[in-house]
N, C-alpha and C positions, 0 to 999 in steps of 0.2 A: 545433469540437464531435468531436472525431477522438480517438479510444484504441488503442493497437495490444498485441493477447497474442500473444507465442509463447511456441509452446511445447515444448521439450525433453524429450521423451523417450527417456527414459537406462534402462529398466527397474527402477529402483530411485527410491523415493520421496525428495526430499530437500529439508530446510527452506530455506525462503524465506534466511535467513539463512546458511547453510550453501551454500548456491548461491552466493551474490554472493561469499561467502569463496571458495570457489575460481574462478568467472570474474573475479576481481582476481587470481588464482593467478597462473592461466592463460596474462594476458593481461598478465603482470608484463609494464612494458620496450616492448608493441608500443602504438601508435597514442595517448601519452599525454593530446591533447585530446580524443580522444572515449573514451574510459576518464574521463576528468577528469568528462564530462557525464551518460557513464552510473552515475557513486560519486555524486554528486554533491559532487562537488571546484572549487574554484576551481583556477585553473594550482599554487597554488603548493601547496597539497593541504590547503588546509584547507575543511570544508566548508562548504556554501552555504547561505545562509537563505535561504527562502522553500518553497516548495512543494515535493519535488525531481524534477523530468519523468520517468526514471525508477526503476522499482519493482521489485524480485523477488516471486514470488508461489511460488500451488500448484500446484503438476500430481502426481496422483496415481500416476503412472508417471514423473517428475522432477522440476521446476521449473519453471518458465517467468518472463517478463517482461511489464511492463508498461510501455509510453510514453504519454502525456500530453502533448496538445497538441503541437505543430511541431515542435520541441525531440526531443524523448521522444517521436513515433514514426518521426524523423530516426535520430536515436543508436540505438533495438534495432532498428531495418529494417539497419542497416549491423551492426550488432554481431553479429545471427544467427548470418551465417553464418562469420564471426573463431570464435566460441564452438563454434559444431557439429566444426566441422572441428580445434578444441584439441583438445573432451571427446573425439572419437572418435579421436584420434592419444594418449592417455593409456590410456585409459579399452578400446583394442582395438575395441572393441562396437562395434554400426551404433547409431549415436543417429538417431533420425526427429524433424523439429521439423513443426509447423504453425505458421499462426496465422486472427488471426483482427480485422477492425475492430470496437471496437467505436463505437456511437453515446451520446455524453456529454446527458443533458438534466434537467430541472426546472420543475415545473408543480405553483402553488401547490392547494392542500385549501383548505377550511374545516371537516377533521376530521384528524385522523391518524391516520399508516400507521407501522406498526409496522418495522424495520430491527433487523437482528441483527449484531454483528459478533461474528466467532468471539475474533479475540483481538486486543484495544484496549490500546495503551499511552496510561496518563496520569495515568503522572509522571515530569516534567521536575525537579525540582526537589524539598526535604525540603518546602518548603511545600505541593503538593501533597497529601504524605504525613498533612499531618494538618488539612489540612478531611479529606479520606477517613474519619476518625476519630467521623468526626459524622457522619450521615445529611443534614439538612441542609445543611451545607456540600457535605459530597459529589457529592449531587445534584446541586445547583447548579455545581459544576465538572465534573462529568462534562457536564453538559446544555450547558453553554458552550463546553466542548472541542470538543463532537460538532460545532454551527451552525457555530463558528469554520474546521470542517476543511471543513467541505462550501463553504461561504463560503470560503475560500484556493486548493482543487480550483476552483471554478469560475470564481475571477476568472485562475487559471493556465493557462485553456482558453479563456474566451473565451464563458459563459456567465452572460444576467444572473437574479439568482435574486430570488425575492419577498424586498422587502421585510417581512415579518411574519413571517420566521421562525422555528419555536419549538420546540423539542426536550421532551420527558419523558421523565427515564429510568423506563424498567418493572422493570429486575433484571436482575442477571447471577449467572452458574451457576458462576459461584469465583474464585480467582485466581489467578495466576502469575508468576514471573520471570520477567524480560530482559534476557541479557545482552549489553554494548555490542558486547562481543569473544569469542572462544571463548575469546581467554585474559586476558580480568578479569574482575576479583571483583567488579567496580562492575555493578551489575542496577537495572531500576527497575522500575516497578507495575503489571502489566497485568491485566485482568477477563476470563475465558470469554462466551464469546457473550451481550456486552453488549448488552441491546434496547431500541429509541428509539422514540417515536411521533416521527415529524415535521408537521409541515402540509403535504407539498411528496411527490410522484410522482415521484421520481427513479428516470431512465435510464440503464443502464448500471451498470461498481462505479466507487463510489469509495471515497475511504478516509481516518482518519479516527482521528486519538491523533498519540501521538509517535511514531520511529522508523518509518518510512511505506518510506525505500527498502531497509530489511530486511525485507519482505512481513512485516509486525504491520500489523493497522490496513485491509485492505481490506472490503469486500461489495460481494453481484450481487446489485444490485438488481432487475432482469430475472433473475432467477433466482427472489428472495425470494419478487415477485409474482408469479410465473408470467406475465412476461412473453416476447415472443420479440426478443433480443439482438437486437443489432445488429451 
């Protein structure tokens, strides 16, 4: 039930998708199997199915990496010194790193608790856009996606969830387009500050939606509920 977050303080904030591209470039041709685990690729460089064990995430003065479960914690821990050295060599700047272990938890509640996802990618196929054209089908799609995402992460890290998990979509502040890569014209629809009520109290960092390994979809339940994180 553990996760790890490693912070790379470069002195300049970097969006997670750009940080992921930078790390892939800096470590190209090095530690191939380790990099495949971190980038969620198979040995033949195809995207793995299922919950990605390593995610890139925000850091106000650089970027961070999240590792979930045994494989994710090991991969991020092993990659951290390699990334640190490569960034310092390229920028010729002092780059500091720090880390924290995160305990994930989920407890059933007889009422809903609100969670807000800062940047949630909600589209994987054109069909999802059709669903979003109608308020009722759009809300049902979002609620299903939120719950399914929580279930997928819980399964990946070995957490047992309540059987009656239910989410209610409460609204969002706006939409954005998430590019699949910096040189791609393809993009997917996302929501800013999507808020859901869930009949469970979550602990730790959870992720929902699509393009998770690129840094979309994560939210810190401890911080939002004023809890002390692990």
